[in-house]
Phi, psi and omega in degrees: 000144181297138177265102184294325179298316179296318180298320181287329177294316177297322181290329179298325178290316182294328188302332182290343183244350183285135174216146352275195182302322182299328179291316177299316179303316182295320178297318181294313179298321180297322178297316178294320181298316179297319179298312183299316183291318180288333177281355178058040178281349180238086182298331175249128182302114182268011185083210180299127183288320181261141178246130177269120177262132172279108182279098186298322183295316184263346172077016176215158185276147167239177178245144177220140176224114181057237183261022176241134175241145188235146171223132183241133174232153172291147179290155175292148007269001184280340181219195184276344175077184187296319181304320179293323179294320178297316179300318180296317181298319178299323176296320179296317180300320176298315182297318179293325178297326177294338176265013181064032177243126178263122180227160171253164185234151177232119176253138189211138176231021178095317180258324183236161180217148175227136179246124184244140179275186184295339179266012178072015179277141179281118180271325177214140172215124181174198180296140187300320179297328181289335179271000186296322183297312179295321179298320178299318181293323176295318179298318181296320184280317193250332187298319183289351188283116175282126185229359180225162176304325179294323175298318179298321178299315181294323184278319190238353182272191186298336176292343188265149175292334178300310180293318180302311183292319184291312182293321178297318178299315181293320179298313179294321180297319180297313180298326182288322188249359183305314183271347182273326183245106185305326181299322180296318177297320183291316182294329177293322177296316178298314181301316180299321181293316181283327179293327180291350177296333182229351187251152178219096182278095180255189182299318180298320179295316181301318179299316179295317180292329178299319179294315178299318179299318179300320179297334181258006179079026182239133179265123179246118183267316185210197186297318183299314179293325179297316178299317182290327177295314179297322178298316178296318178299315181290332175295316177301315180294325178296318176301313181300317183295316180296322180284336173293323175297319177299324179296322176299317179299323178291312183297324181270004178057042177277346181228160182288335182293147183263357179203158175293325179301316178296321182294317187268324196250001180236124000286153182294156178097350182239021186303315183291329178287315182294329177299319181285347183253019182300328181297328179278330178284331181236069185297337181294336182231032189302326185296338180292333186264028175304143180299140177214172185297340185281000176274010184303328184295337177294323178297320178295320180296323180287340184270344189207134184294319180292322176295320178301315180298318180295317180294316180297318180296321179294315179298321177297315182296316180294315180300318180298318180287325180301327180292350176261023180244130169265086190295320185287348176257006186285333188096136187289149181057033171296341185296327182294321177295317182296314183294315182296337181301334183283349186234144172282173187299317182298318180293320179297322180298312183289325182277352180074022183272069179231153187234143187293131174305134184298328178296321178294321178300311181296319180296321180296320179289320179296326184300330180251011173073027180283119186246008179094011177293110189282355177276356180252110185302136180223144181218144165244102186266019169216058200284344182055224182280355173105025180306312180293321181297323179299312181293322177300313182292327174301315182290322178297315181294321179295319180293324184253027186299338181261004181270159176292144185303315184297320180293318180293318178298320179299318178291324177298315179302322185276337193230358177239116187233148171226144179218143172206153181278338184269120185298327179289321176300319178298318179297317179295317180298322179295318178298315178298322179297314182294319178299320182295323183259000186308318180299341181270344188287139177226157184295337183268009181236124177268107187264128176262117181283115186276052175240126193235145174272110180197159173270106185296340184269359178287130173249144179276077185277135179287147173292172176304134185297147172228152182303322185301326187250006182302321185268317187284342184110141187262152172292159176243155177253141183212145184228152171255130181309133180085000180231181181285168174272137181249144173261128183229158178297159174301120184295343177282345183240353180216139185283101179295319183303314179294322179298314182294321179293321176301313182296323180294319183285317190260356176234310185286327189256008182273158176270144178077198183281151176262144179248121185302314184300318179293318180297316181294322178298318178294323180297317180294332178288328185270337183243137178300146182300324183291337176280326183284318192307315182297337184235026188302315182296315181295319180294316178299318181297317181295312181294322178297319178298318180292321177298315180298320179293317180299319182284346177259017174091010178252172181214203192246024184290350178269357181301328177305328179296318178296316180298319182289329175299318179296320179301316180293320181298325181285351177264005181305132176076013186246343185279133175279333180222136170231124184227167175149184178230087183296158183297140176254101178204136179296135192294337179285355179264358183263175180309133187301316181295319178294319179298317180298316181296317181296316180296329179281323189273334189246121184293330178298333178268316181298325181263011184294146178116092180293115191299315182294320178293321179297319179299317180291327180280347182072031179234159178278159179296333178300316178295321181286352178278003177284073189279180178262146183296339179292337184296310177296335177295325177294316179297318179296324180301321181293330177291321184277340186281141175287153174305130182082357178284174184238145165231149182217109183247142164271112194225163177295133180292352179298338181295343178295330188225342188301142179300328184286345186263019184299314182293323177298312180298320180300314181297316183294317184287321186269326192246345184236164177258113178285124183268311184202141172237115177251108189260112178253018187292341179264352183291124186281346183267150180297123176265357170242145185295118176083009183216149173263121182226174180233075190276155172231130170269110184257111184241124192222147171254139184276070175204156180298140177286148172279161178303331182256016181300137178236151182240134173283132178234128174237126180244130175253127183269185186290345177260012180066018171279147183241147172231124179247127180212165181248129183238132172303131185303324182289346178266002184288325184287140179303315177254115186302332181266007184224096182291350176277348185288161180302163181265143175271107181269073185214154179294158187301327180293326176287320179299321179299321178291319178300322179295324175298316180298319179294322182292326183274328190256179176244139178296131184306315188280359183291336179246137185299328182295331181252011181288125178297147181229155177263149178295178184289157181239127177266329187059014177199062185302326182295342179268323188265323188282138183249126181259345181209140177231129177231146181287160172238183178289344179267131179291347182259356184228152178224164171262131179235150172250125183274168178299335178274000177095358180285143175252121191226141170265129187210160180291140177302324184297346180271355185256144175221152172293147184240136174245124178250165179304319183291346179277350187262150174211166178301121177065030177185171180198167177226129177265117181237346185222163175236182179219143171282108190261114186254021181235165180282140182290334183269312185263342185066012176281149178296142176294141179279332177225150178245153173297166194305309185291320177295319179298320178296317181299315183277003176264358177298133186298319180295319179295318179299316180298317180297315183291326178290332183280354180296138187300323185271358185286136176242143189294339181282352181269151170302146186300333184272008182295145168254177188240159179062026177276145178199152183298330181295335181281348181259006183267184168299145188199163163257136189229145177217157179276142179295312189254113183200163179281353174195167176299127182228105187236154175210146174284145180227139175277176182295318192228151176215158177279146179218159189316113171065007182240355179081195184275122183222166178302137179273129182253121177273131177276169189293344177276359173249136177248160188205162165232121179290145178230159179281330183225163176295323180299319178298320178296321179296316180298317178296318178299323179297316177298312185296326183270009180269155180299317179303314181293313182299316180296319179301312181296319182299334185291337184222353183296143175302144181269160177223181184305139176076016179081017179276171182241151177256118183261070180293170178298318181288328179297309180292325181295337179276357186265138183283145172250139183304130182297335181294340180264002177274144180299126185292332183271338180224069188301135180063027175252318180196173178260138182224122182291336179269072181239192186285348183270127176292344180282343185304308181295321179296317180296322177298319179294319178299315180299317180295325175293318179293334176296340177287358179053058178291162180231168173063216186296325181296317178296317181299320181296316180294322179294319178297320178296319179299313180301319181294317183289319178295321177300318179299319180297327178279355182078029182264151177271172176299321178294321177301314179297322178298321177299315181292323178298317180296316179294316180301315181292327177291319186279332189282118175282159177294151178293137176203171181288130181262148172294121185293345177297337179301327180299320182287336184282342193289148169209172186272008188277000000 
C-alpha cells in the first residue's frame, strides 16, 4: 500500500523547486490518487477520482473528492503559502454550505498542511508528513462519498466500469432470453407502448444512441437495437433506483442492516432473490418496491445458472457502490442530471428526455396560490421524475414545520399524489419523494409513497348497454398499453383490489400450469354467489385470460397498473389542485392503440380541427385532428378537479392558436375561469433543460366565468422583457363570436385597436379570390430543387446540380426559377435556385410524358422508390408529380415567407429570368405563401397592407410561434386578418383590389409601395414606411393614438432579424 507520509515528505523537498502552482497541485493530487487506488477505497472504478470545479467566483480551479475540498498554494517566498490556502478553503466550505453540502477542507503548500472541519475550524496544522495519518483517515471516511450529481455520473454513469458492465450484461441477457421467456418479450412490448407516449426513436436518435452504445461496448445497428439498448439502460437505472431507496432506509436507520451490501448480499448467493423481497425487508417503504416491467432480468436469472451468476455479480457491485453515496446530501432531483448524462442533446430531444425548469414549476404553483396547505389534495398526474412533487413537498414541509412528523406524513400520504405511465419515471419520482420526506421518516412509521404507475388518460368506460346489466351495473373495458383490452366488473359494485390479489395468489404465484376450472372453483368459494352473478361472464373472461397468459409463460406483474387506474378514477372531482407538465408530442407519433383510444375517449381530440381555420388553410378537419398529447391531459384534469379547484400546467403555447386546440379553447373560454396565462413562446433561451420549447403556463379555475371575468396575461419577448396586463376573458378570442378561435395575446389597449380594424375591414380569407394559398410541395426537395445550372454544347440542354448533390443533364424546358420562403424579404426577393418542373405552365397539371433526358432521370430506381414513398403520392398520378400545384400559384401574386420575425411580403410577376434558361414561370415552394392577383398593382397594394405596422401587429397577436421568437404566417393566419374595406373593389366586393376606388389613399399607397419596391435604405426608406403606416391606419379608421399603441406593441413583440435554422422550413405545417 502506498505510504502517504513518505510521498508527502518527498514532495516537501520537491516543492521548493516546483513552478508554477499548477505543477505542485498536480503532484499533490497524484500522491492522493495513488494512495486511494492502492488502498482499494474504490472497489468499482468511478472514473476520475478528483473532480476539478471551475470556481466562478474566484476564477481558478480547486480539487474536490467526495466530501473533501482541496486548495494548493506554492510555499513562501515563491508563493502565497499556507495562510492563503486556508483562507481559500474556508471560502469553499462556505460556498458548499450555501448549497446545503457539508464538506471538510485541506490546505497545502508543499511543506505544510492544514485540515479544516465543516465549521472551518483547523483540526491540524503542521508539516505535511505529520498530517498524513489524519489525512488518510479523512480520505478513508469521506473521499468515497458521492454527494453531487456529478459524483453520481462518475460512479454510476457512462464513465464508470460499473455502468458499462451492467448495461452490457443486461443488453446481452435480453437478446439471449427475449424469445425463450415469453414474459420478457411481453414486458418489452408494454415498455415500448408506454415509452412511445413521449419518445420518437428516429434516425437522428439512432445515431446518438449508437455513439452512447459504443462508449458502453454495445453495437447498435438500427431502430430495433436502439429500442433494446434504451430498455437495458432503463433496467440498469431501475435497479439503481430501488437500491437508492434501500440506501435511504440505511441512512435513516429504518432497518437493522448497516449497509445496502449487507441487505442484498448477505448471505451470499441469494442476491437476486433478496432483491425481489425488498418490500418485506424494508416494510416502512414497501410501496416503492411494487412489481414493474424492469424486473425481467430476475426471470432470466431463475432460468439459467450463468445468467444467475451475472445478475448476482451486478447486484453485488451496485450495492457495494451505493454504500458510498450520501443520498440525502445529494440535492433533490439529482436523478434528472444523472439520467440525461446517458444521452446527447439530439437523442434527448427525440426521446423527450427533458425536465421542467424549476422556475417554471414555482411560477405554475404560485399562479394558483398553492402555499403548501396539505389539507387540500394536489396531484401531478404526469409527474415524470417529480419536479413538481419536489417543490410541492418543500412548501408542505415549510407550512407544517411545527407539526409532528407522523401527522404531517399522514397528510402527505392522503393529499399529495403523483402518477405517470412510464415505470422508470415513477421510480425516479418515488426516490425524489422519499429524499424530500426522509427527515420525517421514523422506524415506527410505515410510509406509503403516493406515486403510482398508471395511465392517467384511461377512463373506466362502460361497454355497450345490455338489458341484462342495465340495472345491476355494466362491465367496463380497460387496457394496458401494448396488451389487450380487458372487461372487468363495475368497480363501484365489485372489489377490484381483492380480485387482483386473488389472481396474483392463485394464478401468478403458483408453480406449474394453472387450471381454469380449479381457479374458478376456488374463486366461487371465496366470493358470495350474489356478488359474482351480475358479472359472471366478465369475471370468467378475465380469469380465463390470466390463466391463459400464465400458461403461455406470462404473468400478472402489470396488475398494479390496473389497480392504480382505479385509484385515480376514484379521486375524480376531489382534487383542489392539479399541476404538472403533460407530455408534448404529436398524437400521431404515439402507439396506435393508445392513439385510437384517446381519440375515441376525449372530446377535445374527437372534435379537434377549427373549421373556419381549416377552410382557410385548405385542409380537412381530419388532418387538423393530429392534436398534441397534452390536450387530452387538460380535459382529464377537469374531470379530476373539484368544483372551484385550480389546475396549472406548463403546456405548449401552440394551444393558443393551433387549429387542433379549438375544442380546448372553447371549453376554457366558455366554461372555466382563466386565472393566468404566462406566455414564454418568444423567449429565445431554453426554458427546459437541454431543449428549446415554446411554453405557456396555463392556470385555470374550475368554475364558470362571470360576465366580467378577467385573466392575467404575461408575455415575455425575445429580449426577456415582460409585459403583464389584464384582459377581459370574453375579449381573449380572436373572433368575438367564435370561442374556438385563437387567442389574442395582447394588452387591452391593443385589442381595442384590433377590434376597430375588424369592424372596418373584411377578413382576407372570407372570399376565395383573396384566400391565401401555400406554395407547391415536392416532398422530395433533393430530387427536384436545382442549386446550380451550367451550359452544355447543346442550346436546348443544361447540366444541373440537385439539392441532393446529383449532377444531371436535362432539357432547359424542364427548368423554372424557384422562390422559397427564405428568398423573400419586404419589398424584395432573391432568386438563387431552380426546380425541375414536371407540370404544365397553364393548367399546373402533371405532364403525361417527359422529354428523353428528364424521363431518364425519373426512371432511376432509387428516385422512383423515394417518390412512391411520399405520403401524398397517389398511384394514378405520374411518378414525377408534385403536390398542391394550381394555375393560380403561377400567376401574378403577392408572396410572403411563412417563418419570419414579422410579416414580410413582396409583389411578384408571373415570370423571371434564371441562370442559362431565360425567362420562365416562377414556382413558389411550400415555405412561401401567396395570394394570386389579376394585376401587378393589386399585388403592390396587398404588399403595402401586409408590410404595414397595423397588419403586422394584428398578426403577431395570435400567429403561432416558432424557434427564436419568430412567427408562422400560415395561410389561415393571414386569412384571419382584416383588409381595409376602402381598398376592396366596390363593384365586386371581396373579389379583388382596385386602385380606382372610393378611397383617395389608394393611389397614394400604390405610389408608396412602388417607391419601397426600389429597396431604398436609411432615412428615405424610413420616411416612406412611416407614411405607409399612417395611410394604412387611416384606411382602417385608426387614430394617431391608435397607431402609437400598435407601434409600441409591435416593437415589443418583434424579435431582431437573424439567421434561421433551415430545418424550420421542414418542420412547418398548417396546424
